[in-house]
C-alpha positions in Angstrom: 19.2 -9.6 -24.7 21.1 -11.4 -22.0 19.0 -9.6 -19.4 15.8 -10.5 -21.1 16.8 -14.2 -21.3 17.8 -14.3 -17.7 14.5 -12.8 -16.6 12.6 -15.1 -18.8 14.4 -18.1 -17.4 13.7 -17.0 -13.9 10.0 -16.6 -14.7 9.9 -20.1 -16.3 11.6 -21.7 -13.3 8.8 -20.7 -11.0 6.4 -22.9 -12.9 8.6 -26.0 -12.6 8.0 -28.5 -9.7 10.8 -28.7 -7.1 12.6 -32.0 -7.1 10.7 -34.5 -5.0 7.4 -32.6 -5.1 4.3 -33.8 -6.9 2.6 -31.5 -9.4 -0.2 -30.9 -6.9 2.2 -29.8 -4.2 3.9 -27.4 -6.6 0.5 -25.9 -7.5 -0.3 -25.3 -3.9 2.9 -23.3 -3.5 1.8 -21.0 -6.4 -1.8 -20.7 -5.1 -2.8 -17.1 -4.1 -3.0 -16.6 -0.3 -6.4 -16.9 1.4 -8.7 -13.9 1.1 -8.7 -11.6 4.1 -12.4 -11.5 5.2 -12.1 -7.9 6.5 -10.5 -6.6 3.3 -13.2 -8.5 1.2 -15.9 -6.9 3.3 -14.4 -3.4 2.8 -14.2 -3.9 -1.0 -17.8 -4.9 -1.1 -18.7 -1.4 0.2 -16.9 0.4 -2.6 -19.3 2.1 -5.0 -18.2 3.3 -8.5 -21.4 5.4 -8.7 -20.5 7.2 -5.5 -17.0 7.9 -6.8 -18.4 9.2 -10.0 -20.8 11.4 -8.1 -18.0 12.8 -5.9 -15.9 13.7 -9.0 -18.9 15.5 -10.5 -19.4 17.4 -7.2 -15.8 18.6 -7.1 -16.1 19.6 -10.8 -19.2 21.7 -9.9 -17.1 24.1 -7.8 -16.0 25.7 -11.1 -12.4 26.3 -10.1 -10.4 24.9 -7.3 -7.5 27.2 -7.9 -5.4 27.6 -4.8 -5.4 31.4 -5.3 -9.2 31.4 -5.2 -9.0 30.9 -1.4 -8.4 34.7 -1.1 -11.1 35.7 -3.6 -14.2 37.4 -2.3 -16.1 38.0 -5.6 -16.7 34.3 -6.6 -20.3 33.2 -6.8 -21.7 31.3 -3.8 -20.6 27.7 -3.8 -17.7 28.3 -6.2 -13.9 28.1 -5.5 -11.5 26.1 -3.4 -12.9 27.2 0.0 -16.3 25.7 -0.9 -14.6 22.5 -2.1 -12.7 22.3 1.2 -15.8 22.7 3.2 -17.6 20.0 1.2 -14.7 17.5 1.6 -14.7 18.1 5.4 -18.4 17.7 5.6 -18.2 14.3 3.7 -15.6 13.0 6.2 -17.7 14.1 9.1 -20.8 12.5 7.6 -18.9 9.3 7.1 -17.7 9.4 10.7 -21.2 9.9 11.9 -22.3 6.6 10.4 -19.6 4.7 12.3 -20.0 6.2 15.8 -17.4 8.9 15.3 -14.7 6.4 14.2 -12.9 9.1 12.1 -10.9 11.9 13.5 -11.5 14.8 11.1 -9.1 17.8 11.1 -8.1 20.8 9.0 -4.6 22.0 8.8 -4.7 25.7 7.8 -1.8 28.1 7.2 -0.8 31.1 5.1 1.8 30.6 2.4 3.9 33.7 1.8 5.1 34.7 -1.7 8.8 33.8 -2.1 11.0 33.1 -5.1 11.2 29.4 -6.1 14.5 28.2 -7.5 15.3 31.6 -8.8 11.9 32.1 -10.4 9.1 34.5 -9.3 6.7 33.1 -6.8 3.5 31.7 -8.1 1.7 33.3 -5.1 0.9 37.0 -5.8 0.4 37.6 -2.1 -0.2 35.8 1.2 -2.5 32.8 0.4 -4.5 30.7 2.8 -4.0 26.9 2.3 -6.0 24.1 3.9 -5.2 20.4 4.1 -8.1 18.2 5.3 -7.6 14.7 6.7 -9.5 12.0 8.4 -7.8 9.4 10.7 -9.1 6.0 11.4 -7.2 4.9 14.5 -6.1 1.2 14.5 -6.7 -1.2 17.3 -3.0 -1.5 18.1 -1.7 0.3 21.2 1.8 0.4 19.7 2.9 4.0 19.4 5.1 3.4 16.4 2.7 1.3 14.4 2.9 2.0 10.7 0.4 4.2 9.0 -1.6 3.5 5.9 -2.1 6.7 3.8 -4.6 7.4 1.1 -4.1 10.9 -0.4 -5.3 13.2 -3.1 -5.0 16.9 -3.9 -8.2 18.8 -4.3 -6.9 21.9 -5.9 -7.1 22.3 -9.7 -5.3 24.6 -12.2 -5.7 26.2 -15.6 -3.0 26.9 -18.2 -2.6 30.4 -16.5 -2.0 29.4 -12.9 -2.4 33.0 -11.8 -6.0 33.1 -13.0 -8.2 32.2 -10.0 -11.5 32.8 -11.8 -11.2 30.8 -15.0 -13.1 27.4 -15.0 -10.7 24.7 -13.9 -12.8 21.5 -13.4 -9.8 19.2 -12.7 -11.8 15.9 -13.0 -8.7 13.8 -13.3 -6.3 16.2 -11.6 -7.2 15.4 -9.0 -10.9 15.2 -8.3 -10.7 11.5 -9.1 -7.9 10.9 -6.5 -10.0 12.8 -3.9 -13.1 10.8 -4.7 -11.2 7.5 -4.3 -9.8 8.8 -1.0 -13.3 9.7 0.3 -14.7 6.3 -0.8 -11.8 4.6 0.9 -12.7 6.4 4.1 -16.3 5.0 3.7 -15.0 1.5 3.4 -12.2 1.6 6.0 -14.3 1.0 9.1 -15.3 -2.4 7.6 -11.7 -3.5 7.6 -10.3 -1.8 10.7 -6.8 -3.1 11.3 -4.2 -2.8 14.0 -2.5 0.0 12.0 -4.0 3.4 11.9 -4.9 4.9 8.5 -5.3 8.4 7.2 -7.1 9.9 4.2 -5.6 13.2 3.3 -6.7 15.9 0.9 -4.0 18.4 0.2 -4.1 21.8 -1.3 -1.6 23.5 -3.7 -0.3 20.3 -5.2 -1.1 21.5 -8.7 0.2 25.0 -7.8 3.7 23.6 -7.4 4.1 25.3 -4.0 5.8 23.9 -0.9 2.5 23.3 0.9 3.1 21.5 4.2 2.3 17.9 3.7 0.9 16.1 6.7 3.2 13.3 7.9 1.4 10.6 9.9 4.4 8.3 9.8 5.5 10.1 13.0 2.5 10.1 15.4 2.2 13.1 17.7 1.6 12.7 21.4 -2.2 12.5 20.8 -1.7 9.7 18.3 -2.6 11.7 15.2 -0.5 13.1 12.3 1.9 15.8 13.0 2.0 18.9 10.8 5.5 20.2 10.4 5.7 24.0 10.0 
């Protein structure tokens, strides 16, 4: 109760004029900061309809099970490999509309089966994983400029994580996150800032594996994210 009263008093005190100030001056102190025109311009480009369409597209791949990357008997256009190709193509299409402003890359590696905390591995055999990311380089020349990251994981899972063929649409885990990341990439050029930004789509997040996560907080010599192995 004492904590609640203290927090409440602190909140109330913010609304009281400081001694010697007029009510108008106090109101100015509480006014929201001016709108950043670049951010406002970017927000105007965001389309809920496009986000919804991207979610539907990711669902249409049937399953985005990490294990399906090694399957050769899936119908054409199904599985996580098809999803990865589509995500990359979207990033490249976005980049084409802004004069190649996005640096689009794939980070591919093979995860080996190994026990995890004393439990059997969730990978029945060597499994190919792919992370996809797009970088919008900032205008700053500062090597250690901070990065802005927008991420999602494009794999999905079913109750039986070892079943790579069962339908696993994953609309909210995490097609929605991927769709928002792609839409952010569409709007980013309109609000280009000094800091670089990166939209990353990671694989095997739902699988619970130790997939290598791209780490743009430490730029590599070329100015892009490093990929620790």
